[in-house]
Backbone as a ProteinNet text record, in pm:
[ID]
protein_1_A
[PRIMARY]
XXXXXXXXXXXXXXXXXXXXXXXXXXXXXXXXXXXXXXXXXXXXXXXXXXXXXXXXXXXXXXXXXXXXXXXXXXXXXXXXXXXXXXXXXXXXXXXXXXXXXXXXXXXXXXXXXXXXXXXXXXXXXXXXXXXXXXXXXXXXXXXXXXXXXXXXXXXXXXXXXXXXXXXXXXXXXXXXXXXXXXXXXXXXXXXXXXXXXXXXXXXXXXXXXXXXXXXXXXXXXXXXXXXXXXXXXXXXXXXXXXXXXXXXXXXXXXXXXXXXXXXXXXXXXXXXXXXXXXXXXXXXXXXXXXXXXXXXXXXXXXXXX
[TERTIARY]
3579.9	3538.2	3637.4	3666.1	3760.8	3688.9	3750.7	3690.6	3751.6	3662.8	3707.1	3684	3770.9	3748.6	3624.2	3559.6	3434.7	3466.1	3403.9	3413.2	3293.5	3318.5	3206.6	3104.2	3139	3044.1	2992.9	3025.3	2984	2833	2772.3	2628	2549.7	2613.6	2543.3	2503.2	2555.4	2518.2	2629.7	2597.6	2695.5	2705.5	2800.8	2813.8	2836.4	2912.1	2938	2811.4	2725.2	2599.8	2509.1	2511.6	2428.9	2474.8	2605.6	2658.2	2618.9	2621.7	2586.3	2440.2	2352.1	2208.6	2186.3	2257.3	2242.6	2286.6	2397.2	2446.2	2348.3	2285.9	2186.6	2067.7	2021.1	1905.8	1940	2060.8	2102.2	2109.5	2156.5	2165.3	2028.6	1931.6	1794.3	1736.9	1761.1	1710	1771.5	1900.8	1968.2	1915.6	1888.7	1834.9	1697	1614.6	1480.7	1485.4	1575.7	1586.9	1639	1722.2	1783.1	1677.9	1561.1	1456.9	1394.9	1406.8	1348	1445.2	1569.8	1667.8	1637.4	1617.8	1582.4	1698.9	1659.7	1761.1	1838.9	1964.6	2042.6	1976.3	1984	1926	2020.6	1966.2	2049.6	2073.6	2167.7	2198.7	2079.1	2007.4	1891.2	1783.1	1759.8	1659.9	1702	1832.1	1884.9	1859.2	1887.6	1866.2	1718.2	1630.9	1487.4	1435.7	1485.6	1442.7	1479.2	1601.6	1650.1	1611.5	1555.7	1512.8	1391.3	1315	1195.6	1224.6	1348.3	1382.2	1398.6	1325.5	1335.8	1476.6	1510.2	1641.1	1640.4	1744.7	1751.2	1828.1	1836.8	1904.9	2051	2095.9	2235	2331.2	2278.7	2367.4	2409.1	2513.9	2561	2507.8	2413.7	2358.7	2269.2	2275.9	2189.9	2044.7	1956.7	1814.5	1755.8	1685.5	1629.1	1581.1	1576.2	1526.1	1630.7	1587	1675.3	1616.8	1697.2	1652.2	1587.6	1583.5	1527.2	1376.4	1319.8	1174.2	1100.9	985.4	906	795.5	785.6	682.7	554.9	452.3	327.1	217.8	253.6	154.4	119.5	-5.8	-49	0.5	46.7	93.8	-20.8	14.1	-87.3	-131.7	-262.2	-309.4	-250.6	-223.5	-169.1	-280.2	-254.9	-352.6	-317.2	-407.4	-387.7	-440.3	-350.1	-391.9	-422	-517.6	-548.2	-434.5	-426.8	-327.1	-380	-299.6	-339.4	-277.2	-359.6	-310	-424.7	-390.4	-490.5	-588.7	-553.5	-642	-763.4	-754.3	-860.1	-919.5	-970.3	-1033	-1182	-1265.8	-1408.7	-1472.1	-1565.1	-1638.1	-1739.7	-1739.9	-1835.1	-1959.5	-1943.9	-2053.5	-1996.6	-2082	-2043.8	-2097	-2018.2	-2050.9	-2142.6	-2209.2	-2296.4	-2222.9	-2096	-2023.3	-1991.4	-1985	-1951	-1802	-1718.3	-1574.2	-1527.9	-1469.1	-1427.6	-1277.4	-1234.8	-1092.5	-1028.2	-1103.8	-1040.4	-1142.4	-1090.1	-1174.2	-1109.3	-1191.8	-1144.1	-1244.8	-1194.6	-1280.2	-1237.7	-1337.5	-1307.8	-1436.9	-1439.3	-1559.6	-1678	-1784.3	-1903.1	-1899.5	-1783.9	-1771.4	-1707.6	-1766.4	-1708.6	-1730.2	-1618.6	-1624.5	-1551.6	-1608	-1541.4	-1549.1	-1457.7	-1463	-1470.8	-1528.3	-1537	-1608.7	-1642.3	-1708	-1844.4	-1939.6	-2068.2	-2117	-2031.4	-2055.1	-1976.9	-1968.1	-1883.2	-1826.5	-1723.3	-1660.6	-1750.1	-1743.8	-1819.4	-1749.9	-1776.3	-1729.1	-1851.6	-1864.8	-1987.7	-1961.3	-2051.9	-2051.6	-2153.5	-2105.8	-2191.1	-2211	-2318.6	-2340.5	-2245.6	-2152.5	-2053.9	-2115.6	-2240.2	-2304	-2361.7	-2415.7	-2483.5	-2452	-2372.9	-2334.6	-2435.9	-2544	-2644.6	-2588.9	-2635.1	-2585.1	-2642.1	-2552.1	-2593.8	-2591.3	-2481	-2470.3	-2357.2	-2346.3	-2239.7	-2210	-2091	-2050.7	-2000.4	-2005.1	-1975.5	-1828.7	-1740.5	-1598.3	-1542	-1434.3	-1377.3	-1227.5	-1172.1	-1029.5	-973.6	-854.1	-786.9	-735.5	-716	-671.2	-751.5	-797.8	-870.6	-807.8	-813	-769.3	-827.2	-831.7	-872.7	-749.8	-751.6	-655.5	-738.8	-739.7	-830.6	-974.2	-1045.4	-1184.8	-1204.5	-1098	-1108	-1077.4	-1151.2	-1133.2	-1046.1	-950.7	-859.5	-858.4	-836.9	-829.8	-724	-671.5	-573.1	-601.2	-549.5	-573.9	-716.7	-762.9	-903	-941.2	-1067.7	-1130.8	-1276.6	-1342.3	-1292.3	-1203.9	-1119.5	-1016.7	-1072.4	-1195.4	-1252.4	-1310.4	-1309.7	-1359.6	-1247.6	-1166.9	-1056	-929.8	-816	-687.3	-628.5	-574	-522.6	-401.1	-323.1	-199.6	-215.5	-332.3	-362.5	-429.6	-388.9	-454.3	-567.2	-687.6	-804.6	-852.3	-886.9	-948.5	-1099.5	-1174.4	-1319	-1391.3	-1512.6	-1600.7	-1651	-1626.2	-1666.8	-1817.8	-1892.1	-2036.9	-2097.6	-2049.1	-2113.2	-2016.7	-1885	-1787.9	-1751.9	-1802.1	-1769.8	-1623.1	-1559.6	-1417.2	-1395.7	-1302	-1272.5	-1143.5	-1042.2	-914.5	-839.5	-729.7	-650.7	-502.3	-422.8	-277.7	-212.5	-174.8	-109.6	26.3	56.1	186.9	292.2	407.8	516.3	618	577.3	664.1	573.1	632	551.6	531.1	404.6	368.1	284.3	330	256	112.4	93.7	-40.8	-66.5	-100.6	-129.9	-240.3	-216.2	-309.7	-356	-275	-312.1	-270.5	-341.2	-310.7	-317.6	-215.9	-213.1	-152.5	-167.8	-111.1	-56.3	66.7	132.2	124.5	42.5	34.9	108.2	194	267.3	273.9	306.8	324.5	220.4	191.3	113.9	207.5	149.2	219	131.8	192.8	120.3	187.7	106.7	159.7	133.4	217.7	212.1	170.8	55.3	6.9	63.3	129.4	187.3	330.3	409	543.9	537.5	526.5	501	604.6	555	632.5	692.5	650.2	704.5	612.9	673.9	600.7	664.9	580.7	628.7	584	675	646.3	631.1	518.1	481.9	467.2	522.9	508	366.9	287.8	150.3	139	250.3	246.3	246.6	327.5	341.7	334.4	315.7	306	438.7	548.8	681	716.4	810.2	856.1	957.1	932.3	1023.4	1116.5	1061.6	1140.3	1059.4	1124.8	1056.4	1137.4	1073.8	1145.4	1070.5	1143.2	1085.6	1090.4	981	980.8	986.8	994.9	1009.3	954.4	1027.5	985.3	866.1	779.1	667.7	543.1	541.2	424.7	344.1	215.7	128.6	59.1	106.8	51.6	-78.6	-189.1	-317.1	-371.2	-366.8	-416.9	-304.5	-317.7	-211.2	-272.8	-211.8	-256	-134.7	-148.3	-37.9	-92.3	-23.3	-69.9	-2.5	70.5	143.4	290	324.8	464.7	503.6	421.9	452.8	345.3	386.1	292	234.5	108.9	43.4	-4.4	23.3	-6.1	-99.2	-208.9	-297.3	-251.1	-194.5	-133.6	-236.3	-232.7	-318.3	-235.1	-257.8	-191.2	-37.5	25.5	-35.8	-118.9	-224.1	-319.6	-265.1	-193.3	-127.2	-155.2	-142.5	-140.1	0	71.1	211.1	227	311.5	354.7	496.3	515.8	640.8	701.2	831.8	905.8	918.6	860.7	866.5	1004.6	1095.2	1229.5	1318.4	1294.5	1381.3	1306.3	1176	1098.2	1103.1	1165.8	1174.5	1040.1	1007.9	883.3	901.2	820.4	829.8	754.2	633.6	552.1	447.6	383.2	278.6	186.3	66.4	-25.8	-121	-185.6	-274.7	-400	-442.1	-567.8	-683.9	-802.1	-917.6	-942.2	-976.3	-994.7	-1135.5	-1143.3	-1270.7	-1279.4	-1199.3	-1203.1	-1124.9	-1127.3	-1055.6	-1104	-1011	-1047.5	-1070.2	-1063.2	-1081	-948.6	-933.5	-804.8	-822.6	-733.7	-738.3	-710.8	-790.7	-771.7	-763.6	-799.9	-795.7	-772.3	-717.6	-690.5	-692.3	-733.7	-730.6	-748.6	-690.9	-709.3	-819.2	-902.2	-1001.8	-941.7	-1023.1	-973.4	-923.6	-965.5	-922.3	-814.1	-756.5	-644.5	-681.3	-807.8	-844.4	-820.2	-768.7	-740.2	-860.3	-909.4	-1018.3	-960.3	-1001.5	-958.4	-1080.1	-1069.5	-1175.8	-1120.1	-1195.6	-1152.6	-1252.2	-1201.8	-1285.5	-1303.3	-1426	-1452.8	-1469.1	-1476.4	-1493.8	-1626.8	-1725.5	-1855.3	-1856.4	-1736.2	-1721.8	-1803	-1794.8	-1848.2	-1735.7	-1753.8	-1651.8	-1691.2	-1599.1	-1620	-1533	-1593.5	-1520.4	-1492.6	-1365.6	-1321.4	-1259.5	-1276.8	-1216.8	-1120.4	-995.9	-890.6	-839.6	-831.6	-775.7	-843.4	-763.7	-819	-730.7
2821.3	2957.8	3056.6	3156.9	3258.5	3367.3	3417.3	3522.1	3655	3756	3890.5	3979.6	4083.8	4176.7	4260.3	4297.4	4371.8	4518.8	4586.4	4729.4	4789.5	4877.7	4932	5004	5056.3	5131.7	5050.7	4919.9	4835.8	4818.9	4815	4793.8	4914.3	5027.8	5150.5	5155.5	5066.9	5063	5124.8	5223.3	5288.6	5211.5	5122.3	5033.4	5112.1	5219.9	5296.3	5358.8	5406.5	5464.6	5358.4	5240.9	5132.6	5096.1	5089	5057.7	5165.7	5289.5	5400.4	5391.4	5357.1	5344.6	5233.8	5122.1	5009.4	5050.1	5122.9	5165.9	5261.5	5347.4	5440.1	5364.3	5263.2	5183.1	5111.9	5053.5	4984.1	5079.9	5203.5	5301.4	5336	5350.8	5382.5	5270.2	5145.8	5029.4	5023.2	5048.9	5045	5152	5269.3	5376.6	5339.4	5276.5	5235.6	5130.7	5033.8	4928.3	4983.6	5082.9	5136.8	5195.2	5236.7	5293.6	5189.1	5053.9	4946.9	4888.1	4931.6	4876.5	4927.2	4836.5	4881.4	4949.7	5026.3	5091.9	4986.4	5010.3	4913.9	4888.9	4760.9	4722.1	4762.2	4827.6	4866.8	4746.7	4752.9	4643.4	4614.1	4721.8	4700.1	4621.7	4657.3	4585.6	4440.8	4419.4	4283.4	4195.4	4246.6	4168.8	4141.2	4236.3	4215.7	4107.2	4104	4001.4	3862.9	3842.6	3710.1	3669.1	3761.1	3722.6	3632.6	3630.5	3546.3	3407.2	3377.3	3244.8	3148.4	3029.7	2936.1	2885.9	2865.8	2813.5	2662.6	2603.5	2458.1	2393.6	2464.3	2407.5	2443.3	2529.1	2571	2469	2366.9	2266.3	2308.5	2242.4	2268.2	2165	2078.4	1976.5	2041	1997	2053.8	2018.7	2112.9	2090.2	2070	1961.4	1934.6	1792.2	1739.8	1605.5	1504.3	1403.7	1295.9	1163	1060.1	924.5	854.7	922.6	859.9	844.2	727.5	710.3	801.2	847.4	937.7	858.3	869.7	800.3	883.2	830.3	903.5	845.4	748.3	690.4	789.9	789.5	880.4	831	921.2	877.9	821.3	724.5	667.4	771.6	772.7	870.8	844.1	950.3	937.9	894.8	786.1	735.1	785.3	860.6	908.4	803	721.9	613.1	666.6	605.4	647.7	614.1	689.5	665.9	556.1	451	340.4	363	400.1	425.5	412.2	413.9	398.8	516	627.6	744	724.8	632	617.7	476.3	438.1	307.3	327.2	255.6	263.7	125	98.5	-28.1	-26.4	-131.6	-141.6	-216.3	-337.8	-415.2	-539.5	-612.9	-739.2	-853.9	-961	-1071.3	-1172.7	-1254.2	-1357.4	-1482.4	-1500.1	-1619.7	-1616.6	-1731.5	-1736.9	-1715.4	-1773	-1750.7	-1714.3	-1597	-1550	-1564.2	-1610.9	-1638.7	-1559.3	-1514.1	-1446.3	-1360.7	-1269.8	-1176.5	-1145.2	-1123	-1081.4	-983.2	-872.7	-765.5	-729.6	-715	-674	-623.4	-494.2	-439.1	-452.4	-516.6	-539.9	-674.1	-741.7	-872.3	-856.9	-924.5	-934.7	-1077.6	-1149	-1287.8	-1300.4	-1381.8	-1413.2	-1564.1	-1615.3	-1755.3	-1762.9	-1871.3	-1888.2	-2016.4	-2027.5	-2146	-2107.5	-2194	-2183.3	-2325.1	-2403.5	-2545.2	-2627.3	-2578.9	-2637.5	-2522.6	-2551.6	-2445	-2396	-2267.4	-2212.4	-2088.5	-2058.6	-1936.1	-1863.5	-1736.3	-1663.4	-1537.2	-1513.7	-1386.8	-1295.3	-1175.2	-1079.7	-954.5	-884.1	-752.6	-654.6	-591.3	-503.5	-378.5	-348.4	-229.4	-253.4	-373.6	-396.1	-531.4	-615.6	-743.4	-854.5	-831.6	-936.5	-1049.9	-1171.4	-1289.8	-1298.4	-1322.9	-1343.1	-1490.8	-1557.3	-1700.6	-1756.1	-1891.2	-1953.5	-2092.1	-2143.8	-2280.5	-2347.9	-2481.6	-2556.9	-2597.9	-2504.9	-2521.5	-2383.9	-2381.3	-2253.7	-2251	-2129.6	-2109.5	-2013.3	-2045.2	-1955.5	-1829.7	-1835.5	-1719.3	-1703.6	-1581.4	-1549.3	-1427.6	-1421.2	-1301.4	-1304.3	-1187.9	-1178.6	-1159	-1222.4	-1196.5	-1161.4	-1033.8	-984.2	-1016.9	-1092.8	-1122.6	-1262.7	-1325.5	-1459.9	-1458.9	-1539.5	-1553.9	-1675.1	-1660.3	-1769.4	-1790	-1916.9	-1950	-2054.4	-2054.3	-2153.5	-2186.3	-2302.2	-2344.6	-2392.3	-2475.5	-2514.3	-2625.6	-2623.7	-2728	-2737.7	-2855	-2980.7	-3056.3	-3143.2	-3208.4	-3307	-3354.1	-3446.4	-3372.5	-3238.3	-3157.2	-3077	-3010.9	-2929	-2962.1	-2947.4	-2978	-2851.2	-2862.1	-2745.7	-2683.5	-2760.6	-2712	-2700	-2654.2	-2631.2	-2495.2	-2420.2	-2293.7	-2323.4	-2279	-2304.3	-2176.1	-2189.3	-2079.5	-2099.9	-1992.7	-2003.6	-1898.6	-1929.2	-1835.9	-1734.3	-1604.1	-1505	-1486	-1537.7	-1525.9	-1620.7	-1746.5	-1846.8	-1928	-1905.7	-1975.6	-2114.8	-2158.1	-2291.9	-2299.5	-2413.2	-2431.7	-2455.1	-2379.4	-2388	-2463.6	-2447.8	-2515.5	-2520.2	-2595.7	-2608.4	-2608	-2562	-2552.6	-2607.1	-2734.4	-2789.9	-2724.6	-2693.7	-2638.5	-2747.6	-2711.8	-2807.5	-2805.5	-2751.7	-2747.3	-2756	-2787.4	-2810.4	-2681.5	-2651.6	-2540	-2599.1	-2592.6	-2655.9	-2606	-2474	-2419.3	-2299	-2316.9	-2202.4	-2116.5	-1987.7	-1898.6	-1784.9	-1680	-1568.6	-1593.2	-1528.3	-1540.2	-1401.6	-1369.5	-1241.9	-1263.9	-1163.3	-1168.9	-1031.6	-1026.6	-898.4	-855.6	-924	-896.8	-1000.6	-1079	-1186.1	-1312.9	-1298	-1414.3	-1415	-1537.6	-1553.9	-1540.7	-1497.1	-1493.9	-1565.6	-1650.1	-1726.8	-1707.6	-1680.2	-1673.6	-1805.8	-1836	-1964.1	-1942	-1996.4	-1978.3	-2077.2	-2182.6	-2283.1	-2247.1	-2205.8	-2156	-2003.7	-1942.5	-1799.9	-1718.4	-1610.8	-1509.7	-1557.4	-1671.7	-1723.1	-1682.8	-1623.9	-1582.3	-1649.6	-1703	-1773.6	-1702.7	-1696	-1643	-1761.2	-1768.6	-1889.4	-1859.9	-1948.6	-1940.5	-1985	-1897.9	-1934.2	-2034.1	-2059.3	-2152.4	-2297.2	-2328.5	-2468.3	-2489	-2382.5	-2396.3	-2413.5	-2388.5	-2404.7	-2284.2	-2305.2	-2199.5	-2110.5	-1980.7	-1883.3	-1825.6	-1791.2	-1730.7	-1738.4	-1710.3	-1705.1	-1618.1	-1568.5	-1491.2	-1495.9	-1466.4	-1446.2	-1296.5	-1240.7	-1096.5	-1060.9	-1159.8	-1129.4	-1241.1	-1277.1	-1387.3	-1347	-1445.1	-1422.8	-1366.3	-1354.5	-1300.2	-1412.5	-1386.8	-1482.6	-1412.8	-1431.7	-1361.4	-1425.1	-1386.7	-1448.6	-1400.1	-1269.7	-1212.8	-1153.1	-1159.1	-1111.8	-1037	-923.1	-843.8	-779.6	-744	-680.8	-558.9	-442.6	-318	-288.9	-385.9	-366.1	-339	-300.6	-275.1	-348.7	-336.1	-394.1	-492.3	-579.5	-670.8	-605.4	-637.3	-593	-717.1	-721.6	-840	-803.5	-879.8	-867.2	-967.2	-915.1	-998	-1046.5	-1175.6	-1235.9	-1253.8	-1165.2	-1175.6	-1171.9	-1054.5	-925.6	-869.4	-795.4	-747.5	-621.8	-642.7	-533.1	-543.3	-429.6	-424.4	-381.3	-466.5	-442	-418.1	-323.4	-300.8	-355.2	-450.9	-525.8	-518.6	-499.6	-501.5	-646.8	-683.7	-823	-865.8	-772	-805.4	-861.2	-816.5	-862.2	-892.9	-870.7	-902.4	-798.9	-686	-583.1	-513.1	-479.1	-410.1	-260.8	-205.9	-65	21.6	-21.9	52	-41.7	2	-79	9.5	-39.3	28.5	-74.8	-37.5	-129.8	-156.7	-282.3	-318.1	-264.1	-246.8	-201	-288.6	-226.4	-297.1	-356	-486.3	-556	-624.8	-580.9	-637.2	-767	-832.1	-958.8	-1063.5	-1129.7	-1232.2	-1178.2	-1046.2	-988.7	-982.1	-1064.9	-1074.5	-1063.1	-988.5	-983	-1120.7	-1159.1	-1289.6	-1282.4	-1169.6	-1159.7	-1018.2	-1001.7	-869.5	-875.7	-765.7	-756.9	-611.1	-574.2	-441.3	-446.1	-340.8	-331.5	-260.6	-233.4	-175.5	-31.9	35.5	172.9	181.2	66	54.6	89.3	68	69.8	-69.8	-74.6	-202.3	-245.3	-367.5	-426.3	-533.8	-533.5	-639.1	-696	-820.2	-884.9	-928.9	-901	-932.5	-1029	-1140.1	-1236.4	-1190	-1166.6	-1107.9	-1213.9	-1167.2	-1257	-1332.2	-1269.1	-1334.1	-1429	-1453.9	-1541.2	-1491.3	-1362.2	-1301.6	-1223	-1190.8	-1115	-969.3	-880.6	-738.1	-696.9	-636.7	-593.9	-443.9	-409.2	-269.2	-231.1	-105.6	-48.2	61.7	53.1	144.5	226.7	357	444.3	579.5	684.7	818.4	914.2
-7912.1	-7946.1	-7886.9	-7964.6	-7920.9	-7843.2	-7736.8	-7653.2	-7688.3	-7685.4	-7716.8	-7595.5	-7580.4	-7469	-7492.2	-7379.3	-7389.7	-7396.1	-7489.2	-7499.7	-7427.6	-7324.2	-7246.5	-7329.4	-7445.7	-7526.9	-7643.6	-7647.8	-7758.2	-7757	-7875.7	-7886.5	-7841.5	-7830	-7792.5	-7646.7	-7564	-7421.3	-7340.8	-7260.9	-7176.5	-7046.3	-7032.2	-6916.7	-6788.4	-6796.8	-6676.6	-6621.7	-6715.4	-6670	-6606.4	-6660.2	-6605.8	-6464.4	-6445.9	-6313.5	-6214.1	-6258.7	-6170.7	-6126	-6219.4	-6187.1	-6084	-6103.2	-6008.6	-5869.1	-5859.9	-5729.5	-5662.6	-5740.5	-5683.5	-5626.8	-5699.4	-5652.9	-5521.9	-5516.9	-5394.6	-5276.4	-5301.9	-5194	-5140.6	-5235.7	-5192.3	-5106.3	-5148	-5071.8	-4932.6	-4924	-4794.1	-4701.2	-4753.2	-4670.6	-4618.1	-4702.1	-4658.7	-4549.2	-4561.9	-4459.5	-4328.1	-4335.3	-4214.2	-4120.2	-4177.6	-4092.9	-4000.1	-4039.1	-3957.6	-3857.2	-3853.5	-3760.2	-3619.6	-3518.8	-3383.2	-3314.8	-3209.8	-3130.5	-3050.6	-3017.4	-2937.7	-2802	-2752.8	-2624.4	-2511.9	-2409.2	-2295.8	-2205.6	-2110.1	-2017.8	-1926.7	-1882.7	-1796.9	-1870.1	-1999.3	-2078.2	-2102.1	-2123.8	-2145.2	-2023	-1899.9	-1778.2	-1755.4	-1790.5	-1772.6	-1865.1	-1987.2	-2083.4	-2034.9	-1989.2	-1951.9	-1811	-1733	-1597.6	-1600.8	-1710.7	-1722.5	-1774.5	-1809.7	-1860.4	-1744.7	-1744.5	-1631.3	-1610.5	-1481.7	-1445.3	-1457.8	-1515.2	-1527.8	-1414.4	-1301.9	-1185.8	-1178.9	-1268.1	-1264	-1320.4	-1392.6	-1449	-1588.3	-1633.7	-1769	-1866	-1816.8	-1903.2	-2007.2	-2130.9	-2234.1	-2209.6	-2235	-2220	-2358.6	-2377.1	-2508.2	-2517.6	-2636.7	-2661.5	-2619	-2543.7	-2501.3	-2544.1	-2528.4	-2560.7	-2443	-2326.2	-2207.4	-2223.3	-2183.3	-2192.6	-2094.3	-2132.4	-2050.4	-1983.1	-1850.9	-1775.2	-1779.8	-1848	-1862	-1773.5	-1688.8	-1599	-1488.8	-1448.3	-1344.1	-1208.5	-1123.5	-990.5	-908.4	-822	-734.8	-631.9	-602	-503.8	-365.6	-293	-158.6	-63.7	8.8	102.8	243	300.8	437	533.2	585.8	673.4	813.2	878.8	1016.1	1110.9	1217.6	1321.9	1414.3	1431.9	1518.7	1656.1	1751.8	1887.3	1985.7	2115	2220.9	2224.8	2163.3	2163.6	2074.6	1981.7	1881.2	1884.1	1998.8	2015.7	2043.9	1970.7	2000.3	1988.2	2073.2	2071.5	1958.3	1878.7	1768.2	1814.2	1863.1	1921.9	1988.4	2055.6	2118.6	2034.1	2025.5	1934.4	2001.6	1918.8	1974.1	2020.7	1983.3	2023.4	2171.9	2233.5	2375	2397	2311.8	2317.4	2176.8	2158.8	2026.9	2010.8	1894.3	1873.6	1762.1	1662	1547.9	1474.6	1390.4	1316.5	1182.6	1077.7	946	887.2	829.7	778.6	636.8	546.4	409.2	346	306.8	246.2	340.2	291.4	373.3	445	439.6	504.7	642.4	739	872.3	920.8	940.3	986.2	1119.3	1208.5	1334	1356.5	1437	1479.1	1630.1	1680.4	1824.7	1862.5	1989.9	2044.2	2100.4	2080.1	2150.5	2178.1	2240.3	2260.8	2161.5	2038.3	1934.7	1852.5	1776.1	1699.1	1586.2	1557.8	1445.6	1392.3	1267.1	1203.6	1150.5	1186.8	1158.7	1077.8	985.3	912.7	978.1	1016.1	1085.2	1000.3	1028.7	969.5	1038.6	965.3	1031.4	1092.4	1058.4	1113.2	1251.8	1274.6	1402.8	1466.3	1400.6	1458	1442.1	1369.4	1351.1	1264.9	1292.9	1223.7	1082.9	985.1	846.1	810.8	840.7	816.3	901.3	910	988.7	934.2	969.5	935.8	1063.2	1064.9	1186.8	1198.1	1176.5	1205.2	1235.3	1310	1351	1323.5	1329.7	1305.2	1409.2	1457.2	1550.8	1483.1	1351.9	1276	1148.9	1120	997.7	931.4	798.1	726	586.4	523.1	383.4	295.9	177.4	70.9	-51.3	-87.5	-191.1	-148.8	-230.1	-198.2	-143	-96.5	-41.1	107.7	179.6	323.2	351.3	443.4	477.3	628.3	667.6	808.6	836.3	959.9	1002.7	1149.1	1193.1	1330	1348.7	1255.6	1253.6	1350	1388.1	1468.2	1423.3	1442	1499.4	1401.1	1454.8	1374.2	1273.7	1293.4	1194.7	1074.4	1080.6	968.7	904.4	987	936	1014.7	948.4	1010.4	1070.7	1189.7	1260.7	1192	1117.6	1053.5	902.1	860.4	719.7	704.2	601.5	568.1	469.9	502.6	418.7	350.9	223.7	149.4	151.6	182.3	195.4	111.1	75	6.2	108.3	87.5	188.5	197.4	100.3	105.3	207.1	205.9	290.7	376.2	362.6	445.4	398.7	284.1	235.6	194.7	217.7	189.5	40.2	-17.6	-160.2	-189.1	-103.6	-124.4	8.6	10.8	133.5	101	196.8	182.5	309.1	312.1	431.7	454.7	580.7	614.3	601.9	545.8	524.2	638.8	752.2	870.2	992.2	1105.5	1224.9	1303.5	1332.9	1420.2	1533.3	1657.1	1766.8	1781.4	1773.5	1792.9	1705.1	1575.2	1488	1548.2	1552.8	1622.9	1531.3	1515.7	1429.4	1285.4	1190.8	1047.7	983.9	901.9	830.1	692.4	604.9	469.9	435.4	379.8	352.5	207.2	127.3	-15.3	-96.5	-30	-97.7	-12.8	114.7	202.7	314.1	362.5	484.7	605.4	717.1	845	947.8	1028.3	1128.7	1264.1	1365.8	1502.2	1571.9	1669.4	1738.9	1883.5	1920.3	2055.3	2154.3	2103.9	2194.4	2232.2	2134.5	2161.6	2155.4	2271.2	2279.1	2200.5	2139.8	2068.8	1936.7	1886.2	1760.9	1644.5	1538.8	1418.7	1297.7	1207.4	1089.4	961.3	864.4	731.6	636.3	564.4	490.3	341.7	259.4	114.1	76.2	12	-21.5	-136.2	-205.8	-318	-271.2	-168.7	-127	24.2	101.5	245.9	317	247.1	308.2	393.7	485.2	574.3	502.2	501.5	440.6	546.3	662.5	769	898.4	1010	1139.5	1234.9	1340.2	1439.6	1572.3	1679.7	1812.5	1840.9	1888.3	1913.3	2060.9	2148.4	2290.5	2377.3	2481.6	2568.2	2653.6	2679.5	2769.1	2704.7	2572.2	2503.8	2438.2	2417.5	2348.7	2232.9	2110.2	1993.9	1945.4	2007	1973.5	1838.8	1815.1	1690	1608.5	1475.6	1387.1	1268.9	1233.7	1119.3	1054.3	926.6	852.4	779.6	794.2	732.2	598.7	544.8	420.2	442.4	565.7	601.4	728.8	831.6	961.3	1007	1097.8	1161.8	1286.7	1315.3	1437.9	1511.4	1640.6	1720.9	1834.8	1845.2	1960.1	2064.9	2173.1	2277	2378.1	2402	2504.5	2631.2	2727.3	2857.7	2846.8	2846.1	2879.3	2763.7	2798.1	2698.3	2630.8	2521.3	2449.8	2300.2	2232.3	2085.8	2046.5	1973.6	1939.2	1789.4	1756.8	1619.2	1606.5	1513.9	1508	1368.2	1362.2	1235.9	1189.3	1074.2	1030	981.2	962.8	915.2	1024.8	1148.9	1257.2	1387.1	1389.1	1507.9	1618.2	1594	1698.2	1715.5	1838.2	1868.6	1842.6	1753.9	1717.6	1817.9	1853.3	1949.7	2007.9	2114.2	2176.6	2258.2	2283.9	2373.8	2433.3	2542.5	2611.1	2528	2529.5	2465.1	2548.1	2489.4	2566.7	2689	2798.3	2924	2930.9	2930.5	2944.7	3080.1	3174.3	3307.8	3316.8	3433.4	3450.7	3349.5	3287.1	3189.3	3050	3032.1	2899.2	2825.9	2723.1	2652.9	2502.1	2432.1	2285.4	2224.5	2125.9	2062	1910.7	1848.7	1703.2	1657.6	1535	1479.4	1327.3	1263.5	1117.6	1076.4	961.5	903.5	798.6	797	690.6	569.9	469.1	343.8	359.3	466.1	489.9	597.3	631.3	724.8	868.7	904.1	1045.2	1101.8	1222.6	1286.1	1369.7	1341.4	1416.9	1507.4	1632.5	1723.7	1795	1832.6	1907.6	2042.4	2148.1	2283.6	2346.4	2393.1	2462.6	2607	2647.3	2777.8	2886	3009.4	3123.2	3113.9	3052	3035.9	2915.9	2860	2743.7	2624.3	2603.3	2482	2416.5	2289.3	2219.4	2203.9	2233	2208.6	2091	1990.1	1869.7	1878.1	1862.1	1864.5	1731.2	1696.9	1576.8	1620.1	1571.8	1617.2	1499.4	1516.3	1413.3	1414.7	1388.2	1386.1	1310.5
[MASK]
+++++++++++++++++++++++++++++++++++++++++++++++++++++++++++++++++++++++++++++++++++++++++++++++++++++++++++++++++++++++++++++++++++++++++++++++++++++++++++++++++++++++++++++++++++++++++++++++++++++++++++++++++++++++++++++++++++++++++++++++++++++++++++++++++++++++++++++++++++++++++++++++++++++++++++++++++

């Protein structure tokens, strides 16, 4: 098709007049919009606007969507543990056993071991010390792992083996399972658990502490924390070991990584012959210790404030 030039007056349409009308309309529209244009922002107003924008720490890192996973789990509540020191010691009650050797506390359970002519392990009412039930074997070391009671250093030998860790029903003390130690300990005494491993103190070779694999009873590690000590009672607070010393009568806080003594204080004074023999932490991290008195009875103390 052939193209022809356009004549502005062709078809009776005045093109110039049409263009003029369009320009007038555009001018009117521009004037109307100009009434909505805001006044320029001053420097003072600019600083006030941006002063409310949060600071990102002064970094040049872009703030926005990232590929990093977001942790939506709720934080664990902060546990305010009691202070374990000589300032916060109180007598709870005296035990019915003639000679007391160990103690374990968990919830409403309180178990002790001792002698009254023959070995026994007794469940007591933690409020008043009244007897709930007992079994005819005893342990030099007791501790709880979750809802199970464990003991080591058992007697009499025709019923329980001294170098075996026993799991017991906390309701009645009946034996559920056993874990023979795969190494020699002359005199297993205290027993503790750190959430993963058992710890055993040795009353025959003074100051010796053993770390035990709960799967097979094998030795994981051991250390000496000082010559001349007798670690009768043993407890673990989740970080450190606590030792109830039998002569000298001390409560020691010990670093389980190297055996160094972090702190210590005197055990409650029960007169001549009164020596700490057992220790355990309850669910609120109060330290319970049992002291065998000169009258061959046990005094139970609760430490923490």
